[in-house]
N, C-alpha and C positions, 0 to 999 in steps of 0.2 A: 565534526559538525561544523557547518558554516552557514552564514546568512545568504540567502539567495539575492537579496537586494544590495549587494556591496561588491567591493573589489579590493585588489591589493593585499590579499590574505587577512583583511580586516575581519576579526571575530572568528577566524579559523582555529579550531582546537582539536587535538587528538584526545579523545576520551577513552578511558580504560575500563569503565564500568557503566551500568545503567544509571546509577545514582549521579555519577559525574556528568553524564550526558544530560540528565534531567536538569541538574543545576545550571549547566551552561546554556541549555535551551531557555530557561527563564531569565538568565542574565542577558542573552541576546534580545529577548522580547522587550526588555526594559532599556535597551541601549540605542542611542542614535548612531546610525551608520556613518561611515566616513564621507559618504556622498550627501549626507544631510538628512536623509529620510529615516523613517522608522523601519525596524526589522519586522516585516509582515510574514515571512516564511523562512523556516530553518530547514536546511537539507541535512539529513543524516545519511552519510555516505560510507560505504565500506572502505576501511583503510587498506590501501594497496602498498605492499612492501616492494620497494625497488627504487631505482633512480627515476627522476622526472625529466621528461624531454619535451621539446616543442618542435612541431613541424609546421612551418609557415608556407602557405600556398597562395597563388593567385589563379583564378579561374576565368575562362571565357567560353560561353556556350557549352559548358560541361567538360571542357578540357582543363585539367588541373596541372599546374606547373609548380613544382617545389622550388622555393627560392631560398630556403635555409632550414637547417636542422640544428637545434641548440640543446645543450644540457644545462638544466638549472642546477647551480651549486647552492643547495639549501642545507642548512644545519641548525641544530638547536642553539639558541643564544638568548640570554637575558630572561630566561623562564619561558620563552616561546619555542614551539617545536619546529617551525618552518620559517626560518629567516633567510632571506636572499643574500648570498655572498657574491654572486656573480652569474654570468651566462657564458658558456663555452661553446664555440662552434663544433659541430660534429661532421666528420667526413661523410659525404653522400654514399660512399662505397663501404662504409663500416657495416658490420653485421646488424647493429642496432638500426641504422638508417634504412638498410634494405628491408627490414621487417616493418618499420614504422611508416614509411612513405606510402606503400600500397594500402596499408591499413587505414591511414587517414583519408586517402582518396576514396576508399569504400565508404567511410563515414560521411564524407561530403556528398556522395551519390545518394546514400540512404536519406540524408537530411534534405536533399533537393537543392543543394547549394551549387549553382551553375555559373555565377558571375561574381567577381570581386575578390578581395583579399580574405584570408581566413587564418586563424591562429589556433592550432589544435594542441592540447596538452595531454601527454601520455605518461603512464607509469609502465616501465619495462619490468614486468613481473616474471616469476619463474615459468609461467605458462605463456609468456609472450606479451605483446603490447596490450594495454587496457586503457580505454579512454577516460580521462578525468573530466575534460570539458572541451567543447568546440565553440570558438568565438568567431562570429562573422565580421571580423575587423582585422586591421593590420596589427602586427606586433606592437606592444606598448612601449613603455620606457621613454616617453616623450620623443621617440624617434632618434635618440642619441646613437643608436646602433647603425644608422644608415651608412656612415662613412666606412665603418668596419665591414659591413655586409658588401658594399660596393667593391672594396679592396679584395675581399675573399673571393667574390664571384667574378672579378675581372671587369667591373664597370657597370653593374646594375644591382638594384635591391628591390625589396617588396613594394616600396612606394613608386619607383619607376615602372615596375611591372603592372601595378594597379592602374596607373595613368594609361598605359598602353592597352590594357584589357578593355577599357571603356572607349578610348579615343583613337587607337591606332592598331588595327587588327594585324597589319603586316609586321609591325614591330613585335607584337605579342607572339605571333607565330614563329618569329626568329629566335625567341628566347629558348634556351636549352630546357630539356625536360626536368633537369635537376642541377644543382650547383656542381662546378667542376671538382674533380678529384685527381690529384690533391688540390687544395685551395691555392689561389693565386697569391695569397699573402698569409701572414700568421698574426693572430691577435685574439683578444677576448675583452669582455666587459667585466668590470669589477664593481660590485655594489659596496658602498661604504657602510660600515656598521659601527654604531656608537655604543660603547660599553660604559659611558658616563653621561651625566645630565647636568644642565645648568644654563646660565646665560653666557653666551660666547663673548669673550673679550677680544680674541684674535684667532686667526686660523693658520698658524705656522706650518701645520702638516700639509696644507694645500700647496704652499710654496715649495716644500720638499718634493711632493708628488709631481709637480710640473717640471722638475729638473730630471726626472727619470728618463732613461734612454728610450724607453718604449712609449712614453707619454704622447697621446694624441689629443684627448679631450677630457675635461673635468666639468661636470655640471652639478651644481649644488645650490639649494636655496639658503644655505647657512652663511651668515655673515656676522660681523660684530653687532651685538645687540639681539641676535636671534636666540630663542630658547630651544635647547636640544634635549630630547628625551632618549632613553635607551631604546635601541632599535629592536622592535618585535615584529614588524611587518613592513610593507612597502610605504605605508603612510608615515612611519617614523624613520624610514630610510633617509640617510643624510646626504645622498648624492651617488653618482656613479661615474666611472672612469673608463675611457676606451684606451686600451694599450695595443700597440702593434709594433712588431719587430721581426725581422727575418730569422733571428736566432732564438730558438725556443727557450734556451737556458736564460737569456736575458728576460724574457717574459716571466719565467718562474721566479727569478731573483727579484724583479720589480714587484710582482704580486706578493711575495713573501715580505718585502720591505713595507708595503702598505698594510699588511696584516699585523706586522709588528707595531706600526704606528697606532693602530686601533687598540691592540692589546695593552700597550703602555700608556694609553690615553694621551697621545702626543699630537692628535689631529688639531685639538683646540686648546686654547687657554680660556679658562672660565673666570667670570667675575666672582669675587668672594661674597657669597650671599650673606646679607645681614651686616656687611661692613659699614660702619658709620662714615658720613661724609668727611673728607680730609680737612676741611676748613672750618668745621663746626664742632666744637667740643661740647659734650653733654655736661650736665651739672655734676654728675659723678666723676667725670674725667678731670674736672677742674680741681678736684681734691686729690692731691698726690698721695695722701695716706691711704686712699682707696685704690688708686690705679697702680702705683709703683711703691708699695711700702718697703720692699726689700732693697730695690735698686737705688732708692734715694734715702735710705735710712740714716745716712751720715749727715744729711742736711736737716738738722734738728729744728732750725729756726725757720724753715720753709714749710708752710702748711698748705697754701693755696697758690695757684698760678694766677697771675693777672690776666684778664681777658683783653687787655689793651692791644696786644699783638698776637693774634691767634696763630699766624704762620710760625712765629718764633717758638711759641709754646708747643706746637705740633712737632717741630723739629726736635725739641727737647725730649718729648715723649718717645718719639721713634728712636732716637739715638740711645736713650736709656734702655729701651726695650731690647 
């Protein structure tokens, strides 16, 4: 079930019974969507078993040109069923692409889409491709995929093709029917997943990622002072990375390294929630018998710290601790 008036997997849930579906329906009707509006309509959709793909096109006067096919790397995480872990390019001559590209073009024709970019999402079921949704827009993700797509295709991407479809017929006509096989480069997009939450103090994992051999781009809204939640959808996604390298083994190693950082919660250092200010001692902390009764039990004649020099008192407490 999912809300019609939202995006980014917001409110999407796999329901296993009528009671669970009914409960989630009423939950969505009470929820403000990530786009800011109310949930006016809930879609109950058949759950399709299989991998989810994307076929991106650009059309002019009913001529549809495929500009990229992708595989969504979605897995369960943090209690959610469909968390994005990345987007992987799919060769246009693969069996999956050969089935999906003509299927999506037929969908575009049925819908009457003749001009502009499109973003079709498909599940490859045992019976073949089945449409999840068709979006009359370009691929999302803030366009961070553009450099990767240009490298894979040998110099163009969906944004370039969209400009040409409206402004330069000759350039559009020169575009190939589908991306080259094999690709002109090797790479993928990695979505960052947080398995922890809190207020970020530092981002040491980002520095390590930027040193990877395949690193091209890291985009994230997270910085010191940001509040991070556990990732359950694209709204709580903490960033994405573009990796490219001619050696496929390097891509695998770098991707595995990033996943290890996530699993070990090494992407961020978090503020200690509820930690008292370092230069202000509470009334209870002034009393050593309450704060450090064992550590300072030998100092029988010392009962309270003077508040004349808080920095010195703080050092004493920290050292004793």
